[in-house]
Every structure is written in C-alpha cells, then in structure tokens.
C-alpha positions as CSV (number, residue, x, y, z in Angstrom):
1,M,-14.9,31.5,20.1
2,Y,-12.2,30.0,22.2
3,K,-8.8,30.1,21.2
4,K,-5.9,28.5,22.8
5,F,-2.5,30.7,22.6
6,R,0.6,29.0,24.2
7,V,2.8,31.8,24.7
8,G,2.9,35.7,24.8
9,A,-0.1,38.5,24.5
10,P,-3.6,37.1,22.6
11,L,-3.3,38.0,18.8
12,A,-6.4,39.0,17.3
13,V,-7.4,35.8,15.3
14,L,-8.3,35.7,11.6
15,S,-10.3,33.8,9.7
16,V,-7.9,32.9,7.0
17,S,-7.9,29.5,5.3
18,L,-5.5,27.7,2.3
19,L,-6.1,28.3,-1.4
20,I,-6.3,25.2,-3.1
21,S,-6.2,24.7,-6.8
22,G,-7.3,20.7,-8.2
23,C,-4.8,18.2,-6.7
24,G,-2.9,17.5,-3.6
25,F,0.7,18.6,-2.3
26,G,3.0,15.8,-3.1
27,G,0.2,13.7,-5.1
28,E,-3.0,14.2,-7.2
29,K,-5.9,14.6,-4.8
30,A,-9.4,15.7,-5.5
31,G,-12.9,16.5,-3.7
32,N,-14.0,19.3,-1.5
33,E,-11.0,21.3,-0.6
34,L,-10.0,24.0,1.7
35,D,-11.2,27.5,1.5
36,P,-8.9,30.4,-0.1
37,P,-7.3,33.0,2.8
38,K,-9.8,36.2,2.9
39,K,-6.6,38.6,4.0
40,V,-3.0,38.2,3.5
41,N,-0.7,41.2,3.6
42,Y,2.6,40.7,2.0
43,E,5.5,42.7,-0.1
44,N,5.3,41.7,-3.9
45,S,7.5,42.7,-6.9
46,L,4.9,42.1,-9.5
47,D,3.5,45.3,-11.2
48,N,-0.2,45.4,-9.7
49,K,-1.4,48.0,-12.1
50,K,-4.6,47.3,-14.1
51,G,-3.7,45.7,-17.6
52,S,-0.3,44.2,-17.0
53,K,-0.8,41.8,-13.7
54,T,-1.9,39.1,-16.2
55,A,0.8,39.4,-18.7
56,V,3.3,39.4,-15.9
57,K,1.5,36.6,-14.7
58,S,1.9,34.4,-18.1
59,N,5.2,34.4,-17.6
60,M,5.2,33.4,-13.8
61,V,4.9,29.9,-12.3
62,K,4.1,28.9,-8.8
63,R,6.3,26.9,-6.5
64,Q,6.6,25.5,-2.8
65,L,9.3,27.4,-1.2
66,F,10.4,26.7,2.4
67,L,11.7,30.0,3.9
68,M,12.8,30.7,7.7
69,D,10.3,32.9,9.4
70,K,11.2,35.3,12.3
71,N,11.2,32.5,14.8
72,G,13.7,30.4,13.2
73,L,10.8,27.8,11.6
74,V,11.2,26.2,8.3
75,V,7.9,27.1,6.7
76,P,6.2,26.8,2.9
77,Q,5.5,29.8,0.9
78,M,3.8,30.0,-2.6
79,L,5.8,32.3,-4.6
80,E,5.5,33.1,-8.5
81,L,8.6,32.2,-10.0
82,P,9.7,33.7,-13.6
83,K,9.5,30.6,-16.0
84,S,13.1,29.8,-16.9
85,K,14.9,27.2,-19.3
86,S,16.7,26.1,-16.3
87,P,15.7,23.0,-14.7
88,A,12.5,23.4,-12.1
89,E,14.6,21.9,-9.3
90,K,17.9,24.1,-10.0
91,Q,15.7,27.2,-9.9
92,V,13.8,26.8,-6.6
93,L,17.4,26.0,-5.0
94,E,18.5,29.4,-6.2
95,Y,15.4,31.3,-5.1
96,L,16.5,29.6,-1.2
97,V,19.8,31.7,-1.7
98,K,20.3,34.6,0.6
99,D,20.5,38.1,-1.1
100,G,19.4,36.6,-4.5
101,P,16.5,36.5,-6.8
102,V,14.2,35.7,-4.0
103,S,15.0,39.2,-2.1
104,N,12.1,41.5,-3.5
105,M,9.8,38.9,-3.3
106,L,10.0,37.4,0.2
107,P,6.7,37.7,2.2
108,N,7.0,40.1,5.6
109,G,9.2,38.8,8.3
110,F,10.8,35.7,6.1
111,Q,14.1,34.8,4.8
112,A,16.1,32.7,2.4
113,V,18.2,30.0,3.6
114,L,20.8,29.5,1.8
115,P,24.1,31.4,2.6
116,A,24.8,34.7,0.4
117,D,27.0,34.2,-2.8
118,T,26.1,30.6,-2.9
119,E,26.0,29.0,-6.6
120,V,23.8,26.1,-7.5
121,L,26.2,24.0,-9.6
122,G,23.1,21.7,-10.9
123,V,20.9,19.2,-9.3
124,N,20.5,15.5,-10.6
125,V,17.6,13.6,-10.6
126,K,17.7,9.7,-10.4
127,G,15.6,7.1,-9.2
128,G,13.8,9.1,-7.1
129,T,16.8,10.7,-5.6
130,A,17.9,14.3,-6.2
131,T,21.7,15.3,-5.8
132,A,22.0,19.2,-5.0
133,N,25.7,20.7,-6.3
134,F,26.4,23.5,-4.4
135,S,29.8,25.9,-4.5
136,K,31.9,26.2,-1.5
137,E,30.0,29.4,-0.2
138,F,27.4,26.8,0.9
139,K,29.6,26.1,3.7
140,D,29.1,29.7,5.0
141,Y,26.2,29.2,7.6
142,E,25.8,29.0,11.7
143,A,25.6,25.8,12.9
144,K,22.5,26.4,14.9
145,N,21.0,27.0,11.4
146,E,22.3,23.5,10.1
147,Q,19.1,21.4,10.3
148,K,16.8,24.2,9.0
149,I,18.9,24.7,6.1
150,L,18.6,20.7,5.2
151,Q,14.9,20.7,5.9
152,A,14.5,23.6,3.5
153,I,16.2,22.1,0.4
154,T,14.8,18.6,1.1
155,F,10.9,19.8,1.3
156,T,11.5,22.3,-1.4
157,L,12.8,19.8,-3.7
158,T,10.6,17.0,-2.5
159,Q,7.7,19.0,-4.1
160,F,8.1,17.7,-7.4
161,H,7.0,13.9,-7.7
162,S,9.7,12.7,-9.2
163,I,12.1,13.2,-5.7
164,K,11.5,11.3,-2.7
165,N,15.1,11.8,-1.4
166,V,17.6,14.3,-1.3
167,K,21.5,14.1,-1.3
168,I,24.3,17.3,-1.3
169,Q,27.7,17.6,-2.9
170,I,29.9,20.7,-2.8
171,E,31.8,21.4,-6.0
172,G,30.8,17.6,-6.8
173,K,31.9,15.8,-3.9
174,D,29.1,13.9,-2.2
175,L,28.4,15.0,1.7
176,K,27.9,12.0,4.4
177,S,26.8,14.7,6.8
178,M,26.5,18.4,6.4
179,P,30.0,20.4,6.7
180,V,29.3,22.8,10.0
181,N,27.6,20.7,12.4
182,N,27.7,17.4,11.0
183,T,24.2,16.7,10.5
184,P,23.9,13.4,8.9
185,I,22.7,12.8,5.3
186,G,24.2,9.4,4.6
187,N,21.9,7.9,1.6
188,G,20.1,10.8,1.8
189,V,17.3,12.8,3.3
190,S,13.4,12.7,2.8
191,R,10.2,14.3,4.9
192,A,10.6,11.5,6.7
193,D,13.5,12.8,8.5
194,G,11.1,15.8,9.6
195,I,10.7,19.6,9.8
196,N,10.7,21.6,12.9
197,I,11.3,18.7,15.0
198,E,10.2,18.1,18.7
199,A,11.2,15.4,20.9
200,G,7.3,15.1,21.9
201,D,6.9,13.5,25.3
202,V,8.2,10.1,24.2
203,V,10.8,8.4,26.1
204,D,11.7,5.3,24.5
205,L,12.7,6.9,20.6
206,T,13.5,3.6,19.1
207,N,9.9,2.5,19.7
208,S,8.3,5.7,18.1
209,E,7.9,7.3,14.9
210,S,6.9,10.7,13.5
211,V,4.0,13.0,12.8
212,T,4.0,16.2,11.4
213,L,1.4,18.5,12.7
214,Y,0.3,22.0,11.0
215,F,-0.2,24.8,13.8
216,I,-0.7,28.3,13.4
217,N,1.6,31.5,13.4
218,E,0.5,35.0,13.2
219,D,2.6,38.3,12.8
220,N,1.1,41.4,12.2
221,N,-2.5,40.1,10.9
222,Q,-0.7,37.8,8.5
223,K,-1.3,34.0,9.5
224,Y,0.3,31.1,8.0
225,Y,0.7,27.3,8.8
226,V,3.5,26.0,10.2
227,P,4.6,22.0,9.9
228,V,6.1,20.8,13.0
229,T,7.3,17.2,13.2
230,R,6.9,15.2,16.7
231,R,8.0,11.8,17.9
232,V,4.9,9.6,19.1
233,A,4.7,5.9,20.3
234,K,4.6,3.2,17.6
235,T,1.3,1.8,16.9
236,S,-0.9,0.6,14.0
237,D,-1.9,2.7,11.0
238,E,-5.0,3.8,12.3
239,D,-3.9,4.5,15.8
240,L,-1.0,6.7,14.1
241,V,-4.4,8.7,12.8
242,T,-5.4,8.8,16.5
243,E,-2.1,9.9,18.0
244,T,-1.8,12.5,15.3
245,V,-5.1,13.7,16.3
246,N,-4.3,13.9,19.8
247,E,-1.2,15.6,19.3
248,L,-3.2,18.1,17.2
249,I,-5.5,18.5,20.4
250,K,-2.4,19.1,22.6
251,G,-1.5,22.0,20.7
252,P,2.3,23.2,20.0
253,S,5.2,23.3,22.5
254,F,4.7,26.1,25.3
255,T,8.3,27.2,24.5
256,S,7.2,28.2,20.5
257,N,5.0,31.1,19.6
258,L,2.9,28.6,17.3
259,Q,-1.2,28.8,18.3
260,S,-3.8,26.1,18.0
261,D,-7.6,26.2,17.5
262,F,-8.7,23.3,19.7
263,R,-10.3,23.0,22.7
264,E,-9.0,20.6,25.1
265,D,-12.2,18.8,25.4
266,V,-12.2,17.9,22.0
267,K,-12.3,14.4,21.7
268,L,-12.6,11.4,19.1
269,L,-15.4,9.3,20.0
270,T,-14.9,6.2,17.9
271,K,-11.8,4.7,16.3
272,P,-10.4,6.6,12.7
273,T,-11.5,4.4,10.0
274,V,-9.3,4.6,6.6
275,K,-10.6,3.3,3.6
276,N,-9.4,3.6,-0.1
277,G,-7.5,6.8,1.3
278,V,-10.3,8.6,3.0
279,V,-10.0,8.8,7.0
280,T,-13.1,9.0,8.8
281,L,-13.2,11.0,12.0
282,N,-16.2,11.0,14.9
283,F,-15.6,14.1,17.0
284,N,-17.4,15.0,20.2
285,E,-19.2,18.4,19.7
286,A,-16.3,20.8,21.3
287,V,-14.6,20.3,18.0
288,L,-17.4,22.8,16.9
289,Q,-16.7,26.3,16.8
290,N,-20.8,27.1,16.9
291,K,-22.9,24.3,18.4
292,R,-26.1,25.4,17.0
293,D,-25.0,25.7,13.3
294,H,-22.8,23.0,13.6
295,T,-19.6,25.3,12.0
296,I,-16.1,23.9,12.6
297,A,-13.5,26.5,12.4
298,D,-11.2,26.8,9.2
299,D,-8.0,26.9,11.1
300,A,-8.8,23.6,12.9
301,L,-10.4,22.0,9.9
302,N,-7.2,23.0,7.9
303,S,-5.0,21.8,10.4
304,I,-6.5,18.2,10.7
305,V,-6.4,18.0,6.7
306,L,-2.8,19.2,6.4
307,S,-1.6,17.0,9.1
308,L,-3.3,13.6,8.6
309,T,-2.6,14.0,4.7
310,E,1.0,13.8,5.9
311,L,0.4,10.3,7.0
312,Q,1.0,7.6,4.0
313,D,-2.1,6.3,2.4
314,I,-4.2,9.4,3.7
315,Q,-5.3,11.5,0.8
316,K,-8.9,13.2,2.1
317,V,-10.4,13.4,5.5
318,A,-14.2,13.1,6.2
319,I,-15.1,14.6,9.3
320,Q,-18.5,13.7,11.8
321,V,-19.7,14.8,14.7
322,D,-21.6,12.4,17.3
323,G,-21.6,10.0,14.1
324,K,-23.6,12.4,11.8
325,E,-22.1,14.1,8.6
326,R,-23.6,17.3,9.2
327,V,-20.8,19.8,9.6
328,M,-20.9,23.5,8.3
329,K,-17.5,25.5,7.5
330,E,-17.4,28.9,8.3
331,N,-18.6,30.3,4.9
332,G,-21.7,28.2,5.6
333,K,-21.1,25.5,3.3
334,K,-22.0,22.3,3.9
335,L,-18.9,19.0,4.5
336,T,-20.7,17.0,1.7
337,T,-17.8,15.1,0.7
338,P,-13.7,14.4,2.2
339,V,-11.8,17.3,2.2
340,S,-8.4,17.2,0.1
341,R,-4.9,18.5,0.5
342,P,-4.2,21.5,-1.3
343,K,-1.4,21.3,-3.9
344,M,0.4,24.4,-1.9
345,V,0.2,25.7,1.4
346,N,0.2,29.1,2.8
347,T,-0.5,30.6,-0.6
348,R,-0.5,34.4,-1.9
349,E,-3.3,34.8,-3.8
350,F,-7.1,35.4,-2.5
C-alpha cells in the first residue's frame, strides 16, 4: 500500500479510524458511519479494574476538548469529564487550563492551552454567542501561542449547538483583540476563522475562502486526525467540494509532520453533486487501497468525510469509483449508504 509521508522518516502505519455514535459533530447526522479505532494508547485517570469502570463512567460525560500536541497543533480529543453542576460551557474551558483538572487525563504528548492558574469566571451564552470571562492570569502566555489559544477556546465552545460565535472578557471587560499579540476578536470568532491555519497557494486572499482539511499525525503508535484550514480560490459550492478534495490529494504542507493516505494520481472523474445534504464523489481507481477487492483505506475515507462535512450544507458523503457504488471498507463491509460525520473526533474508546 502506497503511503505519502511529507517529512521525516517513514512511520509504521496503523489502520485506525474514528469512533462514531449517532449524530454528527456540530449537528444531527445519521447513516453509515466511520469505524471505531482498533488500537489507541493513552494515559487514563479512570479506574480500569473490573466492576468499577462502569460505575465511574456513569458519572462521566463525553466532551470534545481542543488541546495542543507536541508539534504545536490544535487537535480535538474526546475526554470523559465528571458530571458537574456547573454549566457545561464553563466546565470544558476549565479543562483547557494547564496544571488544572485535565492534567491526569491528557493523552500522551498533549497539553492544555490556557495559562496555569487561569480561572474561568463564567460563560454567558446569548443569541448564539458565548462570552467567556477569564481572570487576569489569562494574559500570561507567549505571543506565539495566541492564535492557538483563541482557536482552542472557539472550537471547544462551538461543539455545543447553541454556540456559533465566541467573545472573550478579562475580569468582565470585553476584548476587541487578544491581550498579548493583538489577534483581532472584534464582534466574535467562529469556526469560519479557521484552525491551524495555512496560507495555501492562493495569492489573492480577497478572492479566496477557507476549507478545513483533516490529515493524520502519528506519535508512538498513536494516530489521530488534525484539522488544518487552508485558503483556496473562491468558487461555487459544488466547485468548493472539488477544491477541498484536490487539497486533500495535494496532502499536508511539507513543513508539517502530518501524513496523507492519498496517492498523487487520485482524481475525481466527474463534478461532485450535492443533493439533500449528501455529496456524491466519483473517483478513479487510484483512490482504492486494493483494486481487486475495491477497498478504500479507512484513513482516506475518514479524511474525506471529516473534511467535506466541514462545508456548509453537507452532512454525508457517498463514494463511487468509475461511476459504480461497489466500494468496500477495510473491514469488508460495503459502503451501501452515504457516510456521515462522527459526533466526536479522536475518541478514546475501542
């Protein structure tokens, strides 16, 4: 199987996918879903002894936290947090604080993003906007981490359906820009502002728009998906699907440690069609991991689904090869229905 590694020595490739449970990340999405991971190694503060794990988990709730990996990338991770009387929006931010309650449950190689001793004084949600109020310790970070902090806060809070936009306060005072390097906040920040932002090949930024792509990172046999926002030429909605797929085929930046599971000769044979939230993609055979068995690699399928469901109005992805719906997943199951996005990315269950 051909693998494309952008930098560094080749890594052993594990066949690891995403756990899914019912609805999509950021909205209700049903249908054929991505497979659960086969092997993930994490440090875990939960008691793993028989008879106690179920009881502990009954008092836990799954949340998506955006943490920083060892390469400085902001990455979603599903963690189980204790059920709390505090509002969920406030609790997830408290678990982004360094040396805070998240410390004993961080996945290997990850760290929290907010400065140590930062207090979350409250989160007010009104009209789709969440205003997060922090103590003065919030300002104690390095300038190079400013955008990462803002992205982590924004993407963590917008996992809740009621939140589309995020504002920041310190000690109750509204910020129009971040306090260290003056990254603009204005009337609020949303997912449309991007995460792990790359400039891409676009020269005219005024006539461009953002797409968020999911590539793979691997550390000590632990594989996870990393969102990267890249600028592409402004096009129609259908052409934006094509642009997103083409950017996935190009792969990650040569300056990153990220990986892609696409051959460079993968192509769309026809223009994508979008109907009732389902986008249909017709690839050439190069998209297949095994042409004889018509098998598509889990990582390639997952990257496609995660990336395209970031686009507005797309909830599911149907895959064809040479115009035929006979594609198989690695587990031998046929892709009989369009694939939906998982509720959470990079889960810790298997």
